[in-house]
C-alpha positions in Angstrom: 4.3 -103.4 -2.0 1.8 -100.6 -1.6 2.5 -97.5 -3.6 0.7 -94.2 -2.9 -0.4 -91.7 -5.6 0.2 -88.0 -5.6 -2.8 -85.8 -5.0 -3.4 -84.3 -8.5 -6.7 -82.4 -7.8 -6.0 -78.7 -7.5 -2.3 -79.1 -8.1 -2.4 -76.5 -10.8 -5.3 -74.1 -11.4 -5.6 -74.1 -15.2 -4.2 -77.3 -16.7 -6.4 -76.9 -19.7 -4.9 -73.5 -20.7 -1.7 -71.7 -21.5 -0.4 -68.6 -19.8 0.0 -66.0 -22.6 0.0 -62.2 -22.4 -0.8 -62.2 -18.7 -3.9 -64.3 -19.2 -5.0 -67.9 -19.1 -5.6 -68.5 -22.8 -7.7 -71.3 -24.3 -5.6 -73.6 -26.6 -6.1 -73.5 -30.3 -6.9 -77.2 -30.5 -8.4 -79.8 -28.2 -5.2 -82.0 -28.0 -4.0 -82.8 -24.6 -1.0 -84.5 -22.9 -1.3 -87.1 -20.1 1.3 -86.9 -17.3 2.0 -90.2 -15.6 3.0 -90.8 -12.0 6.4 -92.5 -12.2 5.7 -94.7 -9.2 2.2 -96.0 -10.2 2.1 -95.6 -14.0 -1.2 -93.9 -13.6 -2.2 -90.6 -15.1 -2.2 -87.9 -12.4 -2.5 -84.8 -14.6 -3.7 -83.9 -18.1 -2.6 -80.6 -19.7 -3.3 -78.8 -22.9 -0.8 -79.5 -25.7 0.3 -76.4 -27.7 0.1 -76.3 -31.4 1.7 -73.9 -33.9 -0.9 -71.2 -33.3 -0.3 -71.3 -29.6 3.5 -71.0 -30.0 2.8 -68.1 -32.4 0.7 -66.3 -29.8 3.2 -66.8 -27.0 6.1 -65.5 -29.1 4.0 -62.5 -30.3 3.1 -61.7 -26.8 6.8 -61.8 -25.6 7.9 -59.8 -28.6 5.4 -57.0 -28.0 6.2 -56.9 -24.3 9.9 -56.5 -25.1 9.5 -54.0 -28.0 6.8 -51.7 -26.6 6.2 -52.8 -23.0 7.5 -51.3 -19.8 9.6 -54.3 -18.6 12.9 -53.7 -20.6 12.6 -49.9 -19.8 12.6 -50.4 -16.1 15.9 -50.3 -14.2 17.2 -53.6 -12.8 16.5 -52.1 -9.4 12.8 -51.7 -10.4 12.6 -55.3 -11.7 14.2 -56.9 -8.6 11.1 -56.6 -6.4 9.2 -58.7 -8.9 11.8 -61.4 -8.6 11.5 -61.2 -4.8 7.8 -61.7 -5.1 8.3 -64.7 -7.3 10.6 -66.2 -4.7 7.9 -65.8 -2.1 5.4 -67.4 -4.5 7.5 -70.5 -4.8 7.8 -70.8 -1.0 4.0 -70.7 -0.8 3.8 -73.6 -3.2 6.3 -75.9 -1.4 3.8 -78.8 -1.1 2.5 -78.5 -4.6 6.0 -78.4 -6.1 7.1 -81.3 -3.9 4.1 -83.5 -5.0 4.6 -82.6 -8.7 8.3 -83.2 -8.8 8.0 -86.6 -7.1 5.2 -87.8 -9.3 6.7 -86.6 -12.6 10.4 -87.4 -12.1 10.6 -90.0 -9.3 12.6 -87.9 -6.9 12.2 -88.9 -3.3 9.5 -86.9 -1.6 11.7 -86.1 1.4 14.1 -84.4 -1.0 11.5 -82.5 -3.0 10.2 -81.1 0.2 13.0 -78.5 0.1 12.7 -77.9 -3.7 10.7 -74.7 -3.4 13.2 -73.1 -1.0 16.0 -73.9 -3.4 14.1 -72.5 -6.4 13.1 -69.4 -4.4 16.8 -68.9 -3.5 17.7 -68.6 -7.2 15.3 -65.7 -7.7 16.4 -64.1 -4.4 20.1 -64.4 -5.5 19.4 -62.7 -8.9 17.3 -60.0 -7.3 20.3 -59.2 -5.2 22.5 -58.7 -8.3 20.3 -55.7 -9.2 22.4 -53.7 -6.8 25.7 -55.4 -6.9 26.2 -56.0 -10.6 28.0 -53.3 -12.5 25.5 -52.5 -15.2 27.5 -49.6 -16.7 31.3 -49.6 -16.8 33.2 -46.4 -17.5 36.5 -46.2 -19.3 38.6 -43.2 -20.4 40.7 -43.7 -23.5 44.2 -42.1 -24.0 42.6 -39.6 -26.4 40.4 -38.4 -23.6 37.3 -40.0 -25.1 34.9 -41.4 -22.5 33.5 -44.9 -23.1 30.5 -46.4 -21.3 30.1 -50.2 -21.6 26.5 -51.1 -21.0 24.8 -54.5 -20.5 21.4 -54.5 -22.2 18.8 -57.3 -22.4 19.3 -59.8 -25.2 15.6 -59.7 -26.0 13.0 -62.4 -26.3 14.1 -65.7 -24.7 12.8 -69.2 -25.3 13.5 -71.2 -22.1 13.2 -74.9 -22.9 13.3 -77.1 -19.8 13.5 -80.9 -19.4 11.6 -83.2 -17.0 14.2 -84.1 -14.4 14.4 -80.8 -12.4 12.0 -78.5 -14.2 11.4 -75.9 -11.4 15.1 -75.3 -10.8 15.9 -75.1 -14.5 13.0 -72.7 -15.1 14.5 -70.5 -12.3 18.1 -70.6 -13.5 17.0 -69.4 -16.9 14.2 -67.0 -16.1 15.5 -65.3 -13.0 18.6 -63.8 -14.7 16.7 -63.3 -18.0 14.0 -61.3 -16.1 16.5 -59.3 -14.1 18.3 -58.4 -17.4 15.0 -57.1 -18.8 14.2 -59.9 -21.2 10.8 -61.3 -21.9 10.4 -65.1 -21.9 8.5 -68.0 -23.4 8.8 -71.1 -21.2 8.3 -74.3 -23.0 7.6 -77.1 -20.6 8.4 -80.8 -21.0 5.3 -83.0 -21.9 6.5 -85.4 -19.2 6.7 -82.8 -16.4 4.7 -79.6 -17.0 3.4 -79.0 -13.5 6.3 -76.8 -12.4 5.8 -74.5 -15.4 2.1 -74.1 -14.6 3.0 -73.2 -11.0 5.5 -70.7 -12.2 2.9 -69.1 -14.4 0.5 -68.8 -11.5 3.3 -67.2 -9.4 4.1 -64.7 -12.2 0.4 -63.7 -12.4 0.3 -63.1 -8.7 3.6 -61.2 -8.7 2.0 -58.7 -11.1 4.4 -59.0 -14.0 3.4 -56.9 -17.0 1.5 -58.8 -19.7 3.7 -60.8 -22.0 6.8 -60.7 -19.9 6.4 -64.4 -19.0 4.5 -66.9 -21.2 4.1 -70.6 -20.6 3.2 -73.4 -23.0 3.6 -77.2 -23.1 4.5 -78.8 -26.4 6.1 -81.9 -27.8 9.2 -81.8 -30.0 7.8 -81.0 -33.4 5.9 -78.0 -32.3 8.7 -76.9 -30.0 11.0 -76.6 -33.0 8.8 -73.8 -34.2 9.8 -71.8 -31.1 13.5 -72.4 -31.9 13.1 -71.4 -35.5 11.0 -68.2 -34.9 13.0 -65.1 -35.9 11.2 -63.1 -33.2 13.1 -65.2 -30.6 16.5 -63.6 -29.9 17.9 -66.4 -27.6 17.2 -70.0 -26.8 18.2 -71.3 -23.4 18.0 -75.1 -23.4 18.7 -77.9 -21.0 18.5 -81.5 -22.3 20.2 -84.1 -24.4 23.2 -83.4 -26.5 21.3 -84.7 -29.6 18.6 -82.2 -29.1 21.1 -79.5 -28.3 22.9 -80.1 -31.6 19.6 -79.7 -33.4 18.9 -76.4 -31.6 22.4 -75.1 -32.2 22.0 -75.8 -35.9 18.7 -74.1 -36.2 19.9 -71.1 -34.2 23.1 -70.9 -36.2 21.0 -70.5 -39.4 19.8 -67.1 -38.1 22.6 -66.2 -35.6 20.3 -66.5 -32.6 22.0 -66.6 -29.2 22.1 -69.8 -27.3 22.9 -71.3 -23.9 23.0 -75.0 -24.0 23.4 -77.2 -20.9 23.6 -80.7 -22.3 24.6 -84.3 -21.5 27.5 -85.7 -19.5 29.5 -88.8 -18.8 31.3 -87.5 -15.8 34.4 -89.1 -14.3 35.2 -89.7 -10.6 38.9 -90.3 -10.1 39.7 -92.3 -6.9 43.3 -91.5 -6.0 45.5 -93.8 -4.0 45.1 -92.1 -0.6 41.3 -92.2 -0.4 39.3 -94.9 1.4 37.4 -97.0 -1.1 34.5 -97.9 1.2 33.9 -94.2 1.8 34.1 -93.4 -1.9 31.6 -96.1 -2.7 29.1 -94.8 -0.2 29.4 -91.3 -1.5 29.0 -92.5 -5.1 26.0 -94.6 -4.2 24.4 -91.7 -2.5 24.8 -89.3 -5.4 23.6 -92.0 -7.9 20.4 -92.6 -5.9 19.5 -88.9 -6.1 16.8 -88.8 -8.8 17.7 -92.3 -9.8 20.8 -91.1 -11.7 18.7 -88.8 -13.9 21.2 -86.0 -13.5 23.3 -84.6 -16.3 26.2 -84.1 -13.8 26.0 -87.6 -12.4 29.4 -89.3 -11.7 29.0 -92.4 -13.9 32.6 -93.3 -14.9 34.6 -94.3 -11.8 38.3 -94.5 -12.5 40.6 -96.3 -10.0 44.1 -97.8 -10.1 44.3 -101.4 -11.4 45.7 -102.7 -8.1 42.6 -101.3 -6.2 40.0 -102.2 -8.9 38.7 -105.4 -7.4 38.4 -104.0 -3.9 36.5 -101.0 -5.3 34.2 -103.2 -7.2 33.3 -105.1 -4.0 32.8 -101.8 -2.2 30.5 -100.5 -4.9 28.6 -103.7 -5.0 28.0 -103.5 -1.2 27.0 -99.9 -1.4 24.7 -100.1 -4.4 22.9 -103.3 -3.4 22.2 -101.7 0.0 20.2 -98.9 -1.6 16.5 -99.4 -0.7 14.5 -98.9 -4.0 10.8 -98.2 -3.6 7.9 -95.8 -3.4 9.4 -92.3 -3.5 6.8 -91.2 -1.0 7.9 -93.8 1.6 10.4 -92.2 4.0 12.3 -95.5 4.1 13.1 -95.5 0.4 16.5 -94.4 -0.7 15.8 -94.4 -4.5 12.6 -94.0 -6.4 11.7 -94.8 -10.0 12.9 -93.2 -13.2 10.6 -90.7 -14.8 8.8 -92.6 -17.5 8.3 -95.8 -19.4 10.3 -94.3 -22.3 13.2 -93.5 -20.0 13.1 -97.0 -18.4 13.1 -98.6 -21.9 16.0 -96.4 -22.9 18.1 -97.5 -19.9 17.2 -101.1 -20.4 18.4 -100.8 -24.0 21.8 -99.8 -22.6 21.8 -102.7 -20.1 21.0 -105.1 -23.0 23.8 -103.6 -25.0 26.3 -104.1 -22.2 25.3 -107.7 -22.0 25.8 -108.1 -25.7 29.3 -106.5 -25.5 30.3 -108.8 -22.6 30.7 -106.0 -20.0 31.2 -107.5 -16.5 28.1 -106.9 -14.4 28.7 -106.6 -10.7 25.2 -105.9 -9.4 21.8 -104.8 -10.7 21.1 -104.8 -14.4 17.3 -105.2 -14.3 14.1 -104.2 -12.6 13.7 -104.7 -8.9 11.8 -108.0 -8.3 9.8 -106.7 -5.4 8.1 -103.9 -7.4 5.4 -104.9 -9.9 4.5 -101.4 -11.0 6.3 -98.1 -11.5 9.3 -97.3 -13.7 12.0 -98.8 -11.5 15.6 -99.8 -12.4 18.0 -101.5 -10.0 21.1 -99.6 -9.0 23.7 -101.1 -11.4 27.5 -101.4 -11.4 29.7 -102.7 -14.2 33.4 -103.4 -13.6 36.6 -103.8 -15.7 34.9 -101.6 -18.2 36.8 -100.5 -21.3 36.5 -96.8 -21.8 35.6 -97.7 -25.4 32.5 -99.6 -24.3 29.1 -98.1 -25.3 28.0 -98.1 -21.6 31.1 -96.0 -20.9 30.7 -93.6 -23.8 27.0 -92.7 -23.9 24.9 -91.0 -21.3 22.5 -93.6 -19.8 20.7 -91.1 -17.5 19.9 -93.7 -14.9 21.3 -95.4 -11.8 24.2 -97.1 -13.7 27.9 -96.6 -13.2 31.1 -98.1 -14.8 34.3 -98.9 -13.0 37.3 -98.3 -15.2 40.8 -99.4 -14.2 43.8 -97.2 -14.9 47.5 -98.1 -14.8 48.6 -94.7 -13.4 47.3 -91.3 -12.3 48.3 -89.9 -15.7 46.3 -92.6 -17.5 43.4 -91.9 -15.1 43.4 -88.3 -16.2 43.7 -89.4 -19.9 40.7 -91.8 -19.5 38.7 -89.1 -17.7 39.3 -86.7 -20.7 38.7 -89.4 -23.3 35.0 -88.6 -23.8 32.8 -86.4 -26.0 31.5 -84.8 -22.8 32.9 -82.4 -20.3 30.3 -81.3 -17.8 31.3 -82.6 -14.3 34.1 -84.4 -12.7 35.4 -85.3 -9.2 38.7 -86.1 -7.5 38.6 -88.3 -4.4 41.7 -87.6 -2.3 42.6 -86.3 1.2 45.0 -83.8 -0.3 43.4 -80.6 -1.7 46.6 -79.8 -3.5 46.1 -83.0 -5.6 42.6 -81.9 -6.4 44.0 -78.6 -7.7 46.7 -80.4 -9.7 44.5 -83.1 -11.2 41.5 -80.9 -11.6 43.3 -78.4 -13.7 44.1 -81.2 -16.1 40.5 -82.3 -16.5 38.5 -81.0 -19.4 35.3 -80.4 -17.6 33.3 -77.3 -16.5 33.0 -78.6 -12.9 35.5 -80.3 -10.6 34.5 -81.5 -7.2 36.4 -82.7 -4.2 35.2 -86.0 -2.8 31.8 -85.5 -4.3 30.1 -82.6 -6.0 27.9 -79.8 -4.8 25.6 -77.6 -6.9 25.1 -74.0 -5.9 23.3 -71.6 -8.3 25.4 -68.7 -7.1 28.3 -70.4 -9.0 28.6 -70.8 -12.8 28.0 -74.3 -14.1 28.3 -75.7 -17.6 30.3 -77.9 -19.8 33.2 -78.3 -22.1 32.9 -80.1 -25.5 29.5 -81.6 -26.2 28.2 -80.9 -22.7 27.2 -77.5 -23.8 27.8 -73.8 -24.6 27.8 -71.0 -22.0 27.2 -71.0 -18.3 24.2 -70.9 -16.0 24.3 -69.7 -12.4 26.3 -66.9 -10.8 27.1 -63.6 -12.4 28.0 -65.5 -15.6 24.4 -66.7 -15.7 23.2 -63.1 -15.8 25.7 -62.0 -18.4 24.3 -64.8 -20.7 21.2 -62.7 -21.1 23.0 -59.4 -21.7 24.3 -57.9 -24.9 27.3 -55.6 -24.5 26.9 -52.1 -26.0 29.9 -49.7 -26.1 29.1 -46.0 -26.3 31.8 -43.3 -26.7 31.5 -39.7 -25.9 33.6 -36.6 -26.6 32.2 -35.2 -23.4 31.1 -37.5 -20.6 27.3 -37.8 -20.1 25.7 -37.1 -16.7 24.9 -40.7 -15.9 
């Protein structure tokens, strides 16, 4: 099968530099990071790798911009036009972002075509909150004292983003942080730095004051210096629960603020009134998006015992029908996973499932017709115990488990029997049952017959799926400190 390669030449302007203090700064060392095309296994981009000195410069720049620069001293209404310009900058880079996202993460090119519009929409949404959000609330106490409750910027923010959807995750952190008046150091993933470079170019064109946004790419050891730095007031991280625990521990040592959007093992409850074939098609469609590399993926499918075998057949039919191939081919329905390391990790789970004797329905290996690229077959396991490793740990690939339940009550109990609590879904024709069952699920998100993501709504997890919320008004408030001021005589504000 012929596989095309993304055009890398000119994708980003300064891959050999970092964006620090409003300039494209030369790295402190000659170390670089190769970025591989997930469909061809070939290097399509090489970027500078940040070392300790580069992290120090980026943090110092953000700290100075917050402590003495104009950005935090502007009103939200004065900052909003910058966000609007950033939104326009993303729209202008639609092709570049689409090419980068497909190459780095394996997302189908026809889906990444709309990525820039979605990212721009996040900045537009938060620009709009400049006028609608109540930045100062007034309260009068029984004594007659006037109180003003003010939302003020939390300070310097380290925005650490993963490789699966970097542009959107940069936006959902940086748009509210910038509107709040924070300054930011974006730490890009070594596997997918292109979106961060595009963001830096956009911020430069938008005319942000020096130091307000800084962009570096670093691997884990150097990235930890950013988390440890006492000049960083808040860390906003999306990634694995294991990495989130480490970040939370380090931030806890110095009482730094955190927002952590971590892993998931999200359940889909198929109630007795919903068509199984339709449920299987919906689940196959959501699993094929980004090859299951989505923290909110519905990977534990819970169905009544008397419908289990029929559901297994429906899932087998739907998952084996998924056309796996070149993500730039419009006929493909699922592309590769992002990297060799990610494919190896998924295959480790598949081997573990075989060792535990878990019943394989379909998939379980690499597609035979593809001889290069980091591909994994859409995979379904059936009659899975909720105690099995494949049902407990986040695989982050196109792999689902079908779990039988004796009753609706047991289905809810199984759904909640997990360390995670990010997403969930209830398949039923009755919205009242969604309300009833959904209120019993320990998850930050509950969908009806599927799940939809909208950045104007708060998202985040219970339990080990994270701390805090991103998106919506709650996403803005995550970057604000609350200050209460009392007055014997009301001020003229």
